[in-house]
N, C-alpha and C positions, 0 to 999 in steps of 0.2 A: 166355349169350354163346355162339356157335358159328361155323364157318364156313359159309357156303353158296357152293358154285360151279356155275355154270350151263356147260352145255354147248349146241353146237347142230351141225347138220350139217356135215360136212367141204366146205369150197370155197365156203362161203355168204359166212360174215362171219366175226371172229375171237371167239372165246369172251369174254365180258365175265366176268370174276370178280369176284367180291365177298363182302365180310364183313359182316355185320348183327348188331347185338344190341341192349341197352336200357339206358339209364344209369339208377340209381335213380329219377330224377326222371319216368320214363316217355317220356323222349324217347328215339326211335329213333334209331339210327346206323348208316350204310351206309357202307362203305370199299371204293374200287376203287383200286386199284394200276395205276399204268400209266406207267413210266419211260421212253416213248419219245419224250417232249419235256419240258422244264423248266419244265411249265405245271402250274397245280393250280386247280381250280373248289370253292369252298365255296357250299353251296346249303343253304338250309332251307325246306320247304314245309309250311304251315301248314293244319290241315284247316278251314277257314274260305272261303266263296265269298258269292256272291250269295244262294246257297238259304237261308242261315242267319241273314239278317236279318228283323225285325219287318216287316209288312207297310205300317206307316207312316214306316220308317227303314229304306229302301233306299239301296242305293249305300255302304254303310259298309266294305265289305269292300274293294272299290277305293279307296275315300278314304285308307284305311290304307294300300294299297301306295305311295300318296304322302306322306302324313302319317310314316310312319316310317323317312323319310329327312331329316327335319327336323335331329335332333339328339338326343344323349343327355347323359347327367348328363357323360360324359368328352369327348362329340365337341360342339365348339361347333357351335351353330346354322348351318346352310349350308355345314358343311365337310366333309361326309360324301364327297360325288364328288370336291372337291379332294383330300382324302385317297389316295382310292383311284388316280385318275389320277397323282397325284405318286408313286406306289410301280408306277407300268408295270403298273395294273390296269383293270379294265372290269367295270361293274357295272348290274344291272337288275333289273326285277321285272315282275309281270304278274298278272293274275288272274280267274280264270274263277267261274262259279256254283256251283262245287264246292271251290276250294281257292285259296291266294295262295303265290306261289312267290318268293323273293329270290336272288339269287346274286352273287357276285364270282369272277372269274379271275384270277389274279395269276402272275407268276414264282414257281417253286416255293420260292423263299427267303423268299418272304412268306406263306405259309402262314399262319402265326401271326397276321399281321393281319386275314387273312379270316376265322379264328374268331375274333379280337378283336370285330370290328364285328359280325359275327350275333349273337355273347352280348349285345354292348352294344344290342342293337335290340329282343333280348329282354327283357333282365335292367333296362334304365336308361332306357328311352323318354322323352321329355320331351314329354308333350301337354299342351300350354299355349292360351292363345287364341289368341296371335299366330301358332304355328304353323297352328291350325287354319282361322285366317282367311286366311291365306298359301294353304294347300292348297284352300279352298273356290274360291277366285279361280280357280287353276290348273284344279281338275276342272270350273270352268264353261266357261271358254276350249275345253277338252279336248271337252265334249260339243257345244259350240258348231262345233267344227271338224269334228269325225268325224260327230256325229249331226245336229245341226239344219240345218248351212249345206251337208251334204255330199249330192250326188247319192246318192239310193236309201240314204241313212244311216239311214231310220226301218224299212226294211222287215223286219228280223229283230224289233224290238219289236211292231210289228204281227202278225207272225206269232205269235210266242211269246204275245201275251196273248189269241189267238184258239184256239192250240192247247191252252191250259192253262189250269184253271178254278181248281184248287185249290192245285196246286205253285206253290212263289216262282219254279219256271222260267217262270212268266208276265211277269216284269219282265226287265230287263237287266242284267248286271254291272253298268254306269255309275249305275244307279238313278236317283231323282229329284231335281232341284237344290233342290225345294221342301223335301224331305226334310232333306236336308243343312244347307239353310239355315236351317230351324228346330229344327234338334238342339244340344241345348246341350252344353258342354264334359265336362259330367258324363256324358253319353250315351255319348261318344265313350271316357272314361276307363273307363266299364263295360263297353264292347265289348272293348277291350284288356284288361281283369283277365279275362274270361270266355273269350277265345281264344287269347290271345298267352301261351301257356303251354307248358312243355315236354314235357306228355303230349298236347298236341296238334300234332305237329310231328315230322318227320322232317328231320335234319341228313346231307347226302352230303357226303363229302370222294371227288372224284376226280383222279386224274393223277400226279403225278410225287411221291409220299411214300414215306415209311417208317412201316409199320403201326405198332409199337410207338411211335414218338416222337409219332406222330398221335393216338394213343389216350391218350395221356399228356396232350397239349394238349387234346384234347377233356375230358376228365375235370378238368384243371384250369379250364377257362374255362367249363363249360355243368354240370359235376356239382354245383356249389353252388346253382346257379338253383332256388327251391321249386317243387314240384308243384303244379300249379293243379287246382281241385275238378274233380272229373268233370263233363263237357258234356251236359248234358239236350237232346236234337235232336227234334225234331218229325218223325213222317213222315206224308207226303200220298199217298192214292191216288185217282188220276183215275177216274173213270166214262169208260167206253169211247166213243169217237166212234161213233155207228150211223148219222146222217146227216150230209151232206155240209154244212158250215158256209163260207157264203159271207161274204166281206170285202172291204171296200174301202178305199183308203185314198189321198187327194191330194197329191201332194210338191210344193211351190213351185218345187223344183229340179232339176225332171227335165223330158224334150221327149217319151220315148219311155217308154211304158208296159210295164210287167213283169207278166207271171203268174207266181204263185208257188205251187205245189201243196205242201203241208205233212201229213205224216202222224207221227202220236206213235208211238214206237218204243220197245224195251225198254233197259234198264238197258246200260250199256258193258260190263258182265264176264258176260252172257248169249252165249251162242253165236250167235244170231240177230243180235246187233248186228256180229258181225265177217262172217256173210253179206250183211248190207244193206252193208257196207262194199264189200263186193265187185259187189253189184250197183250201187251207185254210180260204181263205177270203168268198168264194162261199158257203163253208158249214157252218162257224159260227161265220164271223163277223159281229158283229150288229143284230140288233131285227128281221132284214128283210133277211138273212141268212136262208138256206134250214133248218139246224138242229133245230136253234131256233124257226122258224114259226112252224116245225113240231110236235116238242117234249115239247118245252116250253108253247108254244101260242095256239095250236089246240088240241092236245092230251092230255096236260096238265099231260106228264108223267115226267118229270124233271123241279128241281129247276134250273139248270145249264147246259148247253152243250158248249162246247168249241171243237176246232181244232186250233194248231200253229203248225210253221214249225219252229223248232230252226236251225236258221242257223248257221254254225261254219266252221272253217277253214280246215279241214281234213273230218268230215263226218257232219250230220244233224241229227235231230230227228224231225220225223212229229208225234203228239201227237194230239189224238182224246179220248172225255171222256164225261161223264156226272153226276151229282147227281141224282138219283131219287127223287120222289115225291109219299108219299102215299102207295099203295100197290103196286107200280111200283118195279121191281128188277133192279139189275143192268145188270141182262143176258137179260131182257128187253129191257134196253138202248142198248146193243151192237147189239142187234137183227136190231133195228130200225136203228142204225148209219151203219150197214151194209148194211141195205137195201139203202141208200143213195149212199154208195158206190158203189155197183153193178149198180145204175143208171147213175153214174159218167162214168163207166165202158163200160156200154153198150149203153149208148145214148151221142150223143154232146149236151152240155147245150144251151140255146135258144140263140138268136141273141141279145135278149132285156138283158138278164143275162148278156152274156160277154161285152155288152156295159156298164152297171152298173158297172161291174169291173173294167173296164177301166177307168171309171170316178173318181171312189174311189181311184187308184192308183194314178191316175192324181192330187188328191186333197192332198195325204199324200205326192206326191212328192214336192208340193208347200209349204204345211208346212214345210218339214224337212228343207227346205231354208230359213225360215223365221226370224230366229236371228242368231245372231253372234256365240253364242255358240254353236247353231245347226251345223253351218257351220264348223266351228271350228273341231268339233268332227268326222263330217261327211268325211271332206279333210284328217283326219289323218289315219282314218278307211280304205276309199279307196286305200289309198297309200300301208298302210302295209299290210293289210289282204285281197287285192282284186287285188294288184299290178297296180290299175289303178285310179289315182287322180281323172281322167275326171268324173268318173262315176257319182261324184255330179251333173255332168249336163246332162249325157248320160243314165243313168239307166233306164229313163221313156221309153225311145226306145225301150230297151230292153222287157220291159211289152206290150207295144203298139204292139211289132210284134207276141207275144204271141197267137197262133190260138186257136180255140176252139177243134180243133183234137188233138192239143199236149195236152191240159188239158185230153182229155181221155184217152190218150197215157200213160201219168205220172201216172192217178190213176189206170190204169190196170200195169204198171211195177212196180210200189212201195207198194200199197195198199191191197196185197194179204193176207187174212188173216196166210198162212202159212210161212210169211215172219214179223211176229209181235210178241211183247211181250205184252201178256193180264194181267194186273195187277188189282187185286183186291185188293182194299185199303178201310181197312175194320176197325170199331169201335172195342176196346181193348174188349174181353168178361170177365163179371164180373163174378167173380166165385159166386156160391150160397151159401146162409147163410149155 
């Protein structure tokens, strides 16, 4: 057990002080005291996501995000949200390919309630057939709404399955409804037993707390929970992409085609991932970005252009694309995007553009630490996925240190045409009468 304090540059954002330690059962605990407002967030992040699933049992991690609100031995089925709301709180959960995250925010006099709820979720979940059947319907409806019937809803699914061959990142967090439908109750109970254990979790309590009192409550509620077995994780190494992969998908929900260029990139902890984040911002973040100004404002060739760096634990994805307008084709969009990439690869961005990027990242950094829920989430993610809790204070120093030369080199290293997937995402062809 030890006190860890983080500091950042003067005048940019308020230092986020925190203390972290481990319980005897392996649960990691992070405490952040801020008595500025009478609220407290209690959150638990579990190191389980879509990438931890079996090939024929995808969607389990996301399914549990729903299932573990069903009830526990001491919380009647369907009463979880009622308990939270009636005590002035709010709560939610979300899942990625790398982790699952649950949180409650209450008036600070209900801290103990938040700790009890999360300890119940971990120690006494009721995983029975009625709960599984209910949540299968919920997830089916979510997939129909967000993916199957949503315009461009399957674009990431189609990109991922072409960008990754061996790694579970080739499927989506929501997984396969067929896999969920065919799974047995025992399959779900086994998944819970493996991954929902204290030694696979980090508990964060942030806000209007008293540290000694909070530590005692945490020990009372989480200390007695038995440690789980060590988790065996598979590792997957992708072969480099050396020839352009061309893919096509037809979506019945769209009328305007989309071109999407995808590049496989390194793990989010690597310096190059931060550099690519700057490349992404330079190309298409906001109306003053290079691609937006050129394709939407000046040439009026695109309805929308975008570039973003999807950061993940093992590999990332760098995606660039656009929606054409008028007589412009998706091949025209691709040509214009490639011209901007070649510029990045052949010349340094201007000092003015570099400074503008730094200002934008400074602003994002300040905003990310501006509320208790955001701080709680950042502390959990930085510990679990980056192995550095103090990134909440120090990440801006990484961005400040990135040079114009590094931006150019990253574009050369990762954004080559023979290293990418070119996905033509097209309207479904209507059969002639």
